[in-house]
N, C-alpha and C positions, 0 to 999 in steps of 0.2 A: 355575518360580517362580510363586506366586499373584499374579494381576493385581489391581490396584485398579479397582473399578467405580464408576460414578456414574449417576444418573438422577433425573428429576423424579418424586417419589412422590405427588403430588397429582393430582387429576383435570384433564383438559384444559380449557382455557378460563379466563377471568378469575375471580378470587376474592379474598377478603380475605387469604388466606395461600397461598403456594406453597412447597413444600418440595423441596429438592434433597438427596439422600442420597448419601453416599460411604462405601465399605467396602473395606478391604484394607490391605496393608502400607505404602502410600504416603499413607494418609489424613492422618497427622499432618504430614508434610512439605508436603502441599498446603494444609492449614489455615494453616500459618505464613505462607504467601505470599498469602493472600486476606483474613485477618482483621486488622482494625485497630481500635485504641482510642486515643483522644486523638492521632489523626493519626500513629500509629506501629504498625507490624506487631507482633503479639503474639509472645511467645517460646514455645518448646516447654514450658518449665517452667510458664508461666502456664496453658497449655491443660491440662496434666496435673494441676496443682493444683486447677483448677476443673472436673475431670471430672464429667460428668452435671449440671452447673449450667447454667441458661439464662443465657447471656451476651449482653447488649445491646451491639452493636458495629457496625462498618461492614464491608461487603464491598467490597474494592477490586479494580480491574482497571487495570493499567498505572499504578499509584500514584494512581489516582483513585477515590474512593468512588462506587459506583453505587447503593447502597441501604443503609438502616439495617435491620439484621436481628437475629434471635435465633439464636444459635449454641449447639449442644449437642454435646459430644464424649464418647464412651464408649470406654474402653480395652478391647481384647480380653483375655481371653475373656468379659468381663462386658458383653456387648452383644447385640443381637438376632441378629446374624450370627455371633457368637463371634470376630469380628475387630475391629480398630480401626474405629470407625464414627462418622460425624458427620452432623449435619443442619443445613442452612442454611434458616431460615424467613424467606423474602422476602415482600414485598408480592406479591400473586398476579397479576402481569402476565405473560402468556405470553412476550412479547418479552424481558422482563427475565430470566425463568427460562432461556430458551434461550441468551441471551448469557452468563449466568453459567456455565451447564453447559458451553458450548463452551470457555470459559476454563479450567475445571477439566480438560477433556480435554487441553488443551495442557500442563498441569502434570504429566501422567503417568497419569491415569485413562483408562479406555475405557468406551464405552457399555455399560450393563448389559443382559443379555438378559432376556426375560420370566421373572419369578419367580426371578431369580438371587440376590437378597438372601435370600429364604426358602430357596432350595436350599442356600446356604452355611450358613444356620442349621441345616438338617437334617444336612448333612455334618459340621458341627462339634459335633453332639450337643446343640444348644439346643432342638430339638423333634423329635418322631418324625414319620413319614410321615402317619399318620392326622391328627395335629394340623395339619400343613401343608395337607393336603387340606381340612380343616375351615375353615381360614382363607380358602382360595380360595372355598369355598361361602359363607362368611360375607360376603365382599365382594360376591359376585354374587347374593345372595338377592333374589328378586323379590317376596316376600310375607312377612308376619309369621310364618306357620307355618314356612316354609323357614328364616327367620332363627333362630327358636327351636331348630329341629332342628340347625342348624349350630353354634349356641352350645353345645349339649350336647356335640357332638363336639370343639369347641375345648377344653372343660374335661374331656375324657378319657373320654367314653362308650365309644368304640370301643377305646381303649387298655385300659380296664378289662375289657371283654369279652374281648379277645385275651389279656390276662393270666390271666383265669380259665381260658380254654381251655388255655393253655400249662401252667398249674399242674395242672389235672386230667389232662392227657395225660402229663405228666412223672411224676406220682404213679402212674398206671396202668402206664407203661413200667417204672418202678422195681420195681413188684410183680412184673411178668413177668420182669424180668432177675434179681431175687433168687431166684426159683424155679429158674432155670437155673443160677445160680452156686452156689447152696447146696442143690442137689437131694439131696445125700447127707447133709445135716445134719438133725438132729431138730428142725426148725422148723415153725411153723404159718404157712400162707399163706392169702390170700383164696381162697374157693371160686370155681369157674368162674362160677357164677351171680352172685356179687358183682361180678366183673369185667365180666360182660356188662351188669349193671345200671349200672355206672359208665360204660362206653362208650356205653350208650344215653342216659344223661343228657347226654353231650356232643353226641350226635346231635340230641337234642331241643332243646338250647340253640341249635345252629346253625339248626335248622328254625324255631324261634320267631323268631330274629333276622331270617332271610331273609323270613319272612312279614310281620314288622313293617315291614321296609324296603319291601316291595311296597306295603303300605297307605300308608306315608309318601310314596312316590313319587306315588301317586294324589292325595294332598293337595297336593303342591307342583307337580304338573303343571298347566299352564294348562287350564282348562275353558271351553268355548264355551257361552255362553248367548244364545239367539236369541229376539228379539222378533218375533212372527209374527201375522198376521191380515189381515183385510180393510182397505182404505183407510179413513183417518179414524177409526181405533179408539183412537188415542193412543199408538202405538208410539214415534214420534219424541219426543213429550212425555215419555214415561216414560224413554226413553234419556237425554234431557237432565237429568232430575231425578236419575237414578242417578249420572251423571257429575258433576253439579254445575256444568255449563256448557252453553252452547248449541252442541251439536255437529251435531244433525240439524235440517234446515229444517222448520218447522212451518207448515202452511197448511190452510185449509178445502177447498182444491182437491184432489180425489182424485188419487192417483198422483204426489204431490210427490216421494216417495222412489222413484227409478227404478232404484236399485241398492242393494246392501247396504252399510252403513257400520259399520265395526268399530273399537272402542277397547279398549285394555288397561287394566284397573283391578284394585285389590285390594279384595275384599269379605269382611268378616269374617276378614281375614288370608289369604284364598285368592286366588290369581291367576286372573283371569277375562278372557276375551275376549268383550266384550258386542257383539252384532250387531243393528243395526236393519235390518229387511228391507223390501223393496218390498211394498206392499199387494197381496194376492192377489185378483184379480177377472178377469172376462172383459174383454178389451181388444183392439182392433185396432192399437194403437200398437206398432210393431215394437220400438222401444227399451224400452218398458215391459215387453213380453213377455220380452225378454232379461233384464231386471232380475228379473222374477218367477221365471224359470227358475233364475237364480243363487241367488235367495233360497231356493227349494225345495231346492236342493243343500245349502245351509248348514243348513237345517232337518233334513235327513236325517242329517247328521253331527254335530249338536249334542249336547253332554252334557246340556243341559236346554233345553226349549222353553217359552217364555212366550207363550201364545196370548191375544191381547187381543180383547175383544168390546166393542162400543159399547152400554153400558147405557142410553143415552138413546133408542135406537131400539127398536121392538117386537122381542121375541124370537121368532125363527123356529126352532123346535127342529129340524125336518127339514133345513132349509138348513144350520144350524150343524154338525150331526153328519155330514151328507153332505160338507161342505167339509173337515172336520178329522178324519174317521174314521181316517185313516192316521197321525195325529200325536198322538192323545189320550193314549195310555198313557204314564205317567211325566211328563206335562206339568203345568204350572201354568196354569190358565185364569183370566185376570184380567178381571173385569167392570169396565171403566172407566166414568167419569162417574157414579159412585155418588151424587154430589150432586144429580143430576137424573135419577134412575132412572125409566124408563118404567113405566107402570102394569101392563104385561103381564108384567113380571118377577116371578118367585117364587123368590127367592134360595135358600131352603132346598131347594126341589124341584130347582133347577139344581145345587146342590152334590151332591145325591144322585145325579143323572144323571152328573155328572162322576166321582164316586167309583166308580160302576158301570163306567165306562170306563177306570179306572185312573189318573185324574187328580185333582189338587187344584184347588179353586176358591176364589177370594178376590175380594171387591169392593174397589175402590180409587177414588180421585179424584185425577187428576193436577192438577186445579185447586186443590183444598183441601189435598191431601197426605194425606188419610185413607187408611189401609191401606198406605201405602208402607213404613213400618217393618216391618210384619208380612210384607210381600212380600219384603223384603231378608233377613229372618230365615229365611223359607221357602226362599229360593234357597240361602243358606249351608248350611242343614241338608240340603237335597237333594244338594248337591255334596259335602259332607263325609261324608254318610251316618252321622252320629253319631260319626265318628272325631275324636280330639283328638291333636294332636302331642305332648302331654305324656307319653304312655306309649309313644311310638314311637321307633324308631331309623332314621336315614337313612344308608344305605350308598352309597359311590361304586361305580361299575361294577367297578373293580379289586378292591375289598374284597368285593363280592358274589361275584366269581369265586373268590377264595381261600376264602371260607366254604363255597361249594359243593364245592370240592375237599376241604376238611376233612371235610365230611359224607360225601363219597364214600369217603374213606380209612377213616373210622370205621365206615361200613356194611360195608366189606370186612373190617375187623378183627372186627366182630361176627359176620359170616358164618363167618370162620375159627375163631373161638372155638366157635361152635355145632357146627362139624364136627370139633372136638377137634384142630385143627391144631397143630403144634409152636409153642411160645411164640416161637421165633426169627422165624417168619414173621409172627406177629401184631405183634411189635415193629417189623418193617419198615414195616407200614402206619401204626403210631403215629408212627414217625420221619417218614414222608411228611407226615402231618398236622401235626406240629410244624414242618416246613419251611414249610408254608403259613401257619401262625400267624406265623412270623418274617417272611414276605412282607407281612403286613398292616401291621405297624408299621415296615417298612423295615429290619429287622435283616438281612434277606437281600434285596438289590436289585441291579438292573443299571442301567447308564447309560441304556439305551434306555427303561426304565420311568420313571426319574427325569425324563428329558427330556420324556416325554409328559405327566407330571403337572405339572411346573412351567411348561411352555409355555402353560398355560391362565391363568397369572397375568398381571397387568398388568406393565409394564416396571419400575416403581419399587418392586415389592413383593418 
């Protein structure tokens, strides 16, 4: 027998609203015991008559109302899970939610497992596996770009792709089978070259999709941006300006930052780990030396280095290039304190020197804000490398595996065609590819795979 499940579906902690969700065959019976209007429990007929309506009522426990709520009931199969489903919209006090949920458990429900509501929706045919995975990605997205890519998948991008693959493969299989079944008939079939061209188009589609996903993964993967340079060049000031808050301590005393400080932000829709490092200089301070060593380690592994230079001091070309020679290529050199630039600076000459070293150079002023917007744009452009999420597709690890298998099967089929192998053998490879297509949308799946996918969801989803 299918069990009735219940869970809090809103985030942990206090909030304006807290939602408890219940799904399964006992949902209606539970609702009749906890929903009250005008100091009387509601009837089953009242709940069914007002299906999908938002009902203002009381939630009662041991004949005592404990909160005024909004109640919504959906009769299966016309619900998110495909089963009888209800939601109780409480005021968002965690103690109240826990107390209400515990009472629902005493009335016949059990605690839902991670992702069990969405798993039931999948098992009841309300959504396919790619959409379920897209919902999980949608909830967990850490940047605008990742959110946009997840939204495309929620609205069927992967499903459309797998449908096209399936259609193309079935058509090719049908042509191969027709030649076998009606080989003695006076009929015209596709030429071998035509079939090879069709299987090649499937291979190219999988290849393009896999490459697109690799580029998308780079966009949604967190990039580390390190602020690097000598003491008092303005690294901590720039860190605070980008974050929009005072995170790093600012002082005229050299060596204030003795270890690196990291914060996660979204810049231009991209997830970034911004790191303020200890100023690099010769020092006898043991603790400061350790901080500099750690900072250098972060610099080496950074996706982008922002090297700050104090523009208010005389420019020493030899000292600068000797100190930063190992870090210049691909970096952005920021000449800070542009509002009080020293007379020895020749910015155009410096930009030329920077370009020759494979770096970009930009003047800014942390004091006046001049050049900050251009710097942020430069950082976004450098990390995205001109990529836009609008033309990309983001695959989950499982989907990538099945697409790679489809490509492998089709390459084998193409090789067999080239060697004039019997059509029966070619069809076997096409069947294998079709099996993999079915795995993408979950038409062919195992409990182990489903458990792995839905365990990533939160409990109430």
